C-alpha positions as CSV (number, residue, x, y, z in Angstrom):
1,M,-141.9,22.0,-85.9
2,K,-144.4,19.2,-86.4
3,I,-143.1,17.0,-89.2
4,A,-145.1,14.2,-90.9
5,M,-143.0,11.7,-92.8
6,V,-144.9,9.5,-95.2
7,S,-143.2,6.2,-96.2
8,E,-145.9,3.9,-97.5
9,H,-143.9,0.7,-97.9
10,A,-140.6,1.4,-96.1
11,N,-141.4,1.1,-92.4
12,P,-138.6,2.5,-90.3
13,L,-139.1,-0.3,-87.9
14,A,-138.4,-3.1,-90.5
15,T,-135.1,-4.9,-90.6
16,P,-133.0,-3.6,-93.6
17,G,-132.1,-6.4,-96.1
18,S,-135.5,-8.1,-95.8
19,V,-138.2,-7.9,-98.5
20,D,-138.8,-4.4,-99.7
21,A,-136.6,-3.1,-96.9
22,G,-133.4,-1.3,-97.6
23,G,-131.9,2.1,-97.7
24,Q,-135.2,4.0,-97.6
25,N,-136.1,2.4,-94.3
26,V,-132.7,3.4,-92.8
27,H,-133.0,6.9,-94.3
28,V,-136.5,7.6,-92.9
29,A,-135.6,6.2,-89.4
30,A,-132.3,8.0,-89.1
31,L,-133.5,11.4,-90.5
32,S,-136.5,11.3,-88.2
33,R,-134.3,10.6,-85.1
34,A,-131.9,13.3,-86.0
35,L,-134.7,15.8,-86.6
36,A,-136.2,14.9,-83.2
37,E,-132.8,15.4,-81.6
38,R,-132.9,19.0,-83.0
39,G,-136.2,19.6,-81.1
40,H,-138.8,18.7,-83.7
41,R,-141.7,16.3,-83.3
42,V,-141.8,13.7,-86.1
43,T,-144.6,11.2,-87.0
44,V,-143.9,8.6,-89.6
45,Y,-146.9,7.3,-91.4
46,T,-146.6,3.9,-93.1
47,R,-148.9,1.1,-94.3
48,R,-150.0,-1.6,-91.8
49,D,-148.6,-5.0,-93.1
50,D,-149.4,-7.0,-90.0
51,A,-152.8,-7.1,-88.2
52,T,-151.0,-7.5,-84.9
53,T,-149.0,-4.4,-85.2
54,P,-150.0,-1.5,-82.8
55,T,-151.3,1.6,-84.5
56,R,-148.7,3.8,-82.9
57,V,-145.2,2.7,-81.9
58,E,-142.5,5.0,-80.5
59,L,-139.3,4.7,-82.5
60,C,-137.4,7.0,-80.1
61,P,-138.3,10.0,-78.0
62,G,-139.9,12.5,-80.3
63,V,-140.6,10.1,-83.1
64,D,-143.7,7.9,-83.5
65,V,-144.5,5.4,-86.2
66,V,-148.2,5.3,-87.1
67,H,-149.5,2.3,-89.0
68,L,-152.5,3.1,-91.3
69,T,-154.7,0.3,-92.7
70,A,-154.7,0.5,-96.5
71,G,-155.4,-2.8,-98.3
72,P,-154.6,-6.2,-96.8
73,Q,-153.0,-6.3,-93.4
74,R,-150.0,-8.3,-94.7
75,H,-147.0,-7.8,-96.8
76,V,-147.9,-6.6,-100.3
77,P,-145.0,-6.0,-102.8
78,K,-144.6,-2.2,-103.2
79,D,-145.2,-2.5,-107.0
80,E,-148.8,-3.7,-106.1
81,L,-149.7,-0.9,-103.7
82,L,-151.0,1.7,-106.2
83,P,-154.7,0.6,-105.8
84,H,-154.5,1.1,-102.1
85,L,-153.2,4.7,-102.2
86,P,-156.6,6.4,-102.0
87,T,-157.3,4.6,-98.7
88,L,-153.9,5.5,-97.4
89,A,-154.6,9.2,-98.4
90,E,-157.9,9.0,-96.5
91,G,-156.1,7.8,-93.4
92,L,-153.5,10.5,-93.7
93,A,-156.2,13.2,-94.1
94,A,-158.1,11.9,-91.1
95,A,-155.0,12.0,-88.9
96,W,-154.1,15.5,-90.0
97,R,-157.5,16.9,-89.3
98,F,-156.8,16.5,-85.6
99,D,-153.0,16.8,-85.7
100,R,-152.0,19.1,-88.5
101,P,-148.3,18.9,-89.4
102,D,-146.3,22.0,-90.2
103,V,-144.6,20.2,-93.1
104,V,-145.1,16.9,-94.8
105,H,-142.1,15.0,-96.2
106,S,-143.0,12.0,-98.4
107,H,-140.7,9.3,-99.5
108,F,-141.0,7.3,-102.8
109,W,-143.4,8.2,-105.6
110,M,-146.4,6.4,-104.2
111,S,-146.1,8.1,-100.8
112,G,-146.0,11.4,-102.7
113,I,-149.3,10.7,-104.3
114,A,-151.0,9.8,-101.0
115,A,-149.4,12.8,-99.2
116,L,-150.5,15.3,-101.9
117,D,-154.1,13.9,-102.0
118,A,-154.3,14.1,-98.2
119,A,-152.9,17.6,-98.0
120,A,-155.2,18.9,-100.8
121,E,-158.2,18.1,-98.6
122,R,-157.3,21.2,-96.6
123,G,-157.5,23.5,-99.6
124,T,-155.2,26.6,-99.7
125,G,-154.3,26.1,-96.0
126,H,-152.7,22.7,-96.5
127,P,-149.2,22.0,-95.1
128,P,-146.4,22.2,-97.7
129,V,-145.3,18.9,-99.1
130,L,-141.7,18.0,-99.7
131,H,-140.6,14.8,-101.4
132,T,-137.7,12.5,-101.8
133,F,-137.9,10.0,-104.6
134,H,-135.2,7.5,-103.4
135,A,-135.4,5.9,-106.9
136,L,-136.8,7.1,-110.2
137,G,-138.9,4.9,-112.5
138,S,-137.3,6.5,-115.6
139,V,-133.9,5.3,-114.4
140,K,-135.2,1.9,-113.4
141,R,-136.7,1.4,-116.9
142,R,-133.5,2.4,-118.5
143,F,-131.5,-0.2,-116.8
144,Q,-134.1,-3.0,-116.3
145,G,-136.2,-2.8,-119.4
146,A,-138.8,-5.5,-119.5
147,A,-137.7,-6.8,-116.0
148,D,-139.0,-3.6,-114.4
149,T,-142.0,-4.6,-112.3
150,S,-143.3,-1.1,-111.7
151,P,-146.9,-0.4,-112.5
152,A,-147.4,1.1,-115.9
153,E,-149.0,4.2,-114.3
154,R,-145.7,5.2,-112.7
155,E,-144.4,6.7,-116.0
156,Q,-147.1,9.4,-115.9
157,L,-147.7,9.7,-112.2
158,E,-144.1,10.0,-110.9
159,P,-143.3,13.2,-112.8
160,L,-146.6,14.7,-111.6
161,V,-145.5,14.2,-108.0
162,G,-142.3,16.1,-108.6
163,Q,-144.2,18.9,-110.4
164,R,-146.9,19.2,-107.7
165,V,-145.0,19.1,-104.5
166,D,-143.6,22.3,-103.0
167,T,-140.0,21.1,-102.9
168,V,-138.2,18.0,-104.2
169,I,-135.2,17.0,-102.1
170,A,-132.7,15.2,-104.2
171,T,-129.9,13.2,-102.6
172,C,-127.1,14.0,-105.1
173,P,-126.3,16.1,-108.2
174,D,-126.8,13.1,-110.5
175,E,-130.4,12.9,-109.4
176,V,-131.0,16.6,-110.1
177,T,-130.2,16.0,-113.7
178,E,-132.7,13.1,-113.9
179,L,-135.4,15.3,-112.2
180,R,-134.8,18.1,-114.6
181,A,-135.4,15.6,-117.5
182,L,-138.8,14.8,-115.9
183,G,-139.9,18.5,-116.3
184,I,-139.3,19.5,-112.6
185,A,-138.1,23.1,-112.4
186,A,-134.6,23.6,-111.0
187,D,-135.7,26.2,-108.5
188,R,-137.9,23.7,-106.8
189,I,-135.1,21.2,-106.3
190,E,-132.9,21.2,-103.2
191,I,-130.1,18.7,-102.3
192,A,-129.7,16.9,-99.0
193,P,-127.6,13.7,-99.1
194,C,-128.3,10.5,-97.2
195,G,-126.3,10.2,-93.9
196,V,-124.7,7.7,-91.7
197,D,-124.9,7.1,-87.9
198,L,-121.4,7.8,-86.7
199,S,-122.1,6.6,-83.2
200,M,-123.2,3.2,-84.5
201,F,-120.7,2.9,-87.4
202,Q,-117.3,3.5,-85.8
203,N,-113.8,2.8,-86.8
204,D,-112.2,2.8,-83.3
205,A,-113.2,-0.8,-82.7
206,R,-111.5,-2.3,-85.8
207,P,-110.0,-5.7,-84.9
208,A,-106.3,-6.3,-85.2
209,Q,-105.3,-7.5,-88.7
210,R,-107.1,-10.7,-89.3
211,S,-105.4,-13.8,-90.6
212,G,-106.8,-16.0,-93.2
213,A,-108.6,-15.1,-96.5
214,F,-109.1,-11.6,-97.7
215,R,-112.8,-11.0,-96.8
216,V,-115.1,-8.9,-98.9
217,L,-118.6,-8.0,-97.6
218,S,-121.7,-7.3,-99.6
219,L,-124.7,-5.8,-97.9
220,G,-128.3,-5.1,-99.0
221,R,-131.5,-6.5,-100.5
222,L,-130.8,-9.3,-103.0
223,V,-132.3,-8.3,-106.3
224,P,-130.5,-8.6,-109.7
225,R,-130.0,-4.8,-110.1
226,K,-127.8,-4.8,-106.9
227,G,-125.2,-6.6,-109.0
228,V,-124.0,-9.0,-106.4
229,D,-123.3,-11.4,-109.2
230,V,-120.6,-9.1,-110.4
231,A,-118.7,-9.6,-107.1
232,I,-119.1,-13.4,-107.4
233,R,-117.8,-13.3,-111.0
234,A,-114.8,-11.2,-109.8
235,L,-113.9,-14.0,-107.3
236,G,-114.1,-16.5,-110.2
237,L,-111.7,-14.4,-112.2
238,L,-109.3,-14.2,-109.3
239,R,-109.5,-18.0,-108.9
240,E,-108.5,-18.4,-112.6
241,Q,-105.5,-16.3,-111.8
242,G,-104.5,-18.5,-108.9
243,I,-105.7,-16.1,-106.2
244,D,-108.0,-18.4,-104.2
245,D,-107.8,-16.7,-100.8
246,V,-110.5,-14.1,-101.3
247,E,-113.9,-14.8,-99.8
248,L,-117.3,-13.1,-100.2
249,H,-119.8,-12.7,-97.3
250,I,-123.3,-11.7,-98.5
251,V,-125.8,-10.2,-96.1
252,G,-129.4,-9.8,-97.2
253,T,-132.3,-11.8,-98.7
254,G,-134.3,-11.5,-101.9
255,D,-138.0,-11.6,-102.5
256,A,-139.5,-15.0,-101.6
257,P,-143.1,-16.0,-102.2
258,A,-145.4,-15.8,-99.2
259,G,-145.1,-19.0,-97.0
260,A,-141.9,-20.2,-98.8
261,S,-139.5,-22.0,-96.5
262,G,-136.5,-22.4,-98.8
263,P,-134.1,-19.7,-100.2
264,D,-135.4,-17.0,-102.4
265,A,-134.9,-17.0,-106.2
266,E,-132.0,-14.5,-106.2
267,T,-130.1,-16.3,-103.5
268,T,-130.6,-19.5,-105.4
269,R,-129.3,-17.9,-108.6
270,L,-126.3,-16.4,-106.9
271,A,-125.4,-19.7,-105.2
272,S,-125.7,-21.5,-108.5
273,L,-123.4,-19.0,-110.1
274,A,-120.8,-19.5,-107.4
275,Q,-121.1,-23.3,-107.8
276,S,-120.6,-23.0,-111.6
277,L,-117.4,-20.9,-111.1
278,H,-116.1,-23.5,-108.5
279,I,-116.0,-20.9,-105.7
280,A,-119.0,-22.0,-103.7
281,D,-116.6,-22.6,-100.8
282,R,-115.6,-19.0,-100.9
283,V,-119.1,-17.5,-100.9
284,R,-121.2,-17.4,-97.7
285,F,-124.8,-16.3,-97.6
286,L,-125.5,-14.9,-94.1
287,G,-129.2,-14.0,-94.8
288,R,-130.8,-11.2,-92.7
289,V,-128.6,-9.8,-90.0
290,P,-129.9,-7.6,-87.1
291,R,-129.0,-4.0,-87.7
292,D,-126.9,-3.7,-84.6
293,E,-124.6,-6.5,-85.8
294,V,-123.8,-4.9,-89.1
295,P,-121.1,-2.5,-88.0
296,A,-119.0,-5.4,-86.6
297,L,-119.3,-7.3,-89.8
298,I,-118.1,-4.3,-91.8
299,R,-115.1,-3.7,-89.4
300,E,-114.2,-7.4,-89.7
301,A,-114.1,-7.2,-93.5
302,D,-111.1,-6.1,-95.5
303,A,-113.3,-4.4,-98.1
304,V,-117.0,-3.8,-98.8
305,V,-118.3,-4.2,-102.4
306,C,-121.2,-2.3,-103.8
307,T,-121.7,-2.9,-107.6
308,P,-125.3,-2.1,-108.6
309,W,-126.4,-1.5,-112.1
310,Y,-127.6,1.9,-110.9
311,E,-128.0,3.5,-107.4
312,P,-129.8,6.8,-106.6
313,F,-127.5,7.3,-103.6
314,G,-126.4,4.2,-101.7
315,I,-126.0,4.2,-97.9
316,V,-123.8,1.1,-97.7
317,P,-120.6,2.9,-98.9
318,L,-121.1,5.5,-96.2
319,E,-121.5,2.9,-93.5
320,S,-118.3,1.2,-94.8
321,M,-116.3,4.4,-94.8
322,A,-117.5,5.3,-91.3
323,C,-116.1,2.0,-90.1
324,G,-112.8,2.6,-91.8
325,T,-113.3,-0.1,-94.4
326,P,-112.4,0.7,-98.0
327,V,-115.1,0.5,-100.6
328,V,-115.1,-1.0,-104.1
329,A,-118.1,0.6,-105.8
330,A,-119.6,1.0,-109.2
331,N,-119.4,4.5,-110.5
332,V,-123.1,5.0,-110.9
333,G,-125.6,7.5,-109.5
334,G,-124.8,8.8,-106.1
335,L,-121.9,6.4,-105.5
336,G,-119.7,8.5,-107.8
337,D,-120.4,11.4,-105.4
338,T,-119.8,9.8,-102.1
339,V,-116.8,7.5,-102.9
340,V,-113.7,9.4,-104.0
341,D,-111.7,7.1,-106.3
342,G,-108.3,6.4,-104.9
343,V,-109.0,8.4,-101.8
344,T,-111.8,6.7,-99.8
345,G,-112.2,3.6,-102.1
346,V,-112.1,2.3,-105.6
347,L,-114.6,3.2,-108.3
348,V,-115.1,0.7,-111.1
349,P,-117.2,0.8,-114.3
350,P,-120.7,-0.7,-113.7
351,Q,-121.2,-4.5,-114.4
352,D,-117.4,-4.9,-114.9
353,A,-116.3,-8.0,-113.0
354,R,-112.7,-7.7,-114.3
355,S,-112.3,-4.3,-112.8
356,V,-113.8,-5.4,-109.5
357,A,-111.4,-8.4,-109.5
358,E,-108.5,-6.0,-110.1
359,A,-109.6,-3.8,-107.2
360,F,-109.9,-6.8,-104.8
361,A,-106.4,-7.9,-105.9
362,R,-104.9,-4.5,-105.4
363,L,-106.3,-4.1,-101.9
364,R,-105.4,-7.6,-100.9
365,A,-101.8,-7.0,-102.0
366,D,-101.5,-3.6,-100.3
367,P,-102.9,-3.6,-96.7
368,A,-101.3,-0.1,-96.2
369,L,-103.3,1.3,-99.1
370,A,-106.5,-0.3,-97.8
371,A,-105.9,1.2,-94.3
372,E,-105.2,4.6,-95.9
373,L,-108.4,4.5,-97.9
374,G,-110.4,3.4,-94.8
375,A,-109.0,6.3,-92.7
376,A,-109.8,8.8,-95.4
377,G,-113.3,7.4,-95.7
378,R,-114.0,8.0,-92.0
379,M,-112.8,11.6,-92.3
380,R,-115.1,12.2,-95.3
381,V,-118.2,11.0,-93.6
382,E,-117.5,13.0,-90.5
383,A,-117.1,16.1,-92.6
384,R,-120.1,15.7,-94.8
385,Y,-122.5,12.8,-94.0
386,S,-123.3,12.7,-90.3
387,W,-127.1,12.5,-89.7
388,D,-126.9,15.7,-87.6
389,R,-125.4,17.6,-90.6
390,V,-128.0,16.1,-93.0
391,A,-130.9,16.9,-90.6
392,A,-129.6,20.5,-90.2
393,R,-129.6,20.9,-94.0
394,T,-133.1,19.3,-94.3
395,E,-134.4,21.5,-91.5
396,R,-133.2,24.6,-93.5
397,I,-135.0,23.3,-96.6
398,Y,-138.2,22.8,-94.6
399,Q,-137.9,26.4,-93.3
400,R,-137.4,27.8,-96.8
401,T,-140.3,25.8,-98.1
402,L,-142.5,27.1,-95.3
403,Q,-141.5,30.7,-96.0
404,H,-142.4,30.3,-99.7
405,A,-145.7,28.6,-98.8
406,R,-146.6,31.5,-96.5
407,L,-145.8,34.0,-99.2
408,R,-148.0,32.2,-101.7
409,M,-150.9,32.1,-99.1
410,N,-150.5,35.8,-98.4
411,R,-150.5,36.6,-102.1
412,A,-153.6,34.4,-102.6
413,S,-155.4,36.1,-99.7
414,S,-154.5,39.6,-101.0
415,A,-155.8,38.6,-104.4
416,Q,-159.1,37.4,-102.9
417,L,-159.5,40.6,-100.9
418,A,-158.8,42.7,-103.9
419,E,-161.4,40.7,-106.0
420,A,-164.0,41.0,-103.2
421,A,-163.5,44.8,-103.1
422,L,-164.3,45.2,-106.8
């Protein structure tokens, strides 16, 4: 099967944790690799954000990344890309005239617009389009309010993407509920979760019990909605209780203005918060970390914290569980589905620093419990979230969508013949 992935801003070659680079980049790259390992040919189409980048780059055998020029050949924040989508759609259509994919799988709402417009050029013979939203504007507005930087058009256009594509692939049951609220029919929604690379994120290389402070790790792009400040406030509460041997290591960066040499605004805000709580010596900002160094950081941690305001799915808890490290996660979105409270980690109410502090204190005081949660986490991801399992499920969804598309084409052809015979 020839598969076209469309990921307009999330280039699978980008370093996760950098500007506009996070779980979607990881998802697209890993799913593409896993599908290629199952014998498919995958081409990922993304927007060129650097004039020096080659047009076609091999990600791995069977997967190529194609950079299409759409707007300035530099980084443009994803919320400013909407005006460039017609050009991106033209580039996709041109590529597909000579190399027609069997299926198109778009990622994020703007990719969906470009993919649908490009596919429509072929009329009734267009390849079916499947779509994964990764994040929904309706949820973002609910939690961020006036701080939401999405273009105003998203409110109308995003539901149309879900209503026009052949199949929407949700990542968890919570997302299905949100999609239904947008007017997307249940029979057009399938579920395939995010996955984790079990060969990269392993638990057999965990170091012997480390001496010193109880170390908590936070991973991901630094934006307010990720709730890293909740973890910092939790450390402040522990210090007030006389527990001052818990440290927080933060991996990732926030959005910095082009050409800026100093720390980004969110890193500055978080550092100021730690200073005001008198725990600056217990909070370390590691910045961007190469992807291949992340598993070791997770294994060296005593716990991984993930406390966003909301999260459509969340890959970090899976990576933590794969490494045998217990997770403290906010019970929001997909996190409540992947993390089993008291079995693979600890679920806490969103934006609740006191509950996070209690979870840290509990794991710190009971290493045996922490080890038990970590071992159970590894078993859970092996059973449900390997990329091979996710790719197999996604492959079946592609096949069902292709079958339905062929049936519709046959019915349309029959109707045209019947009309011509009259």
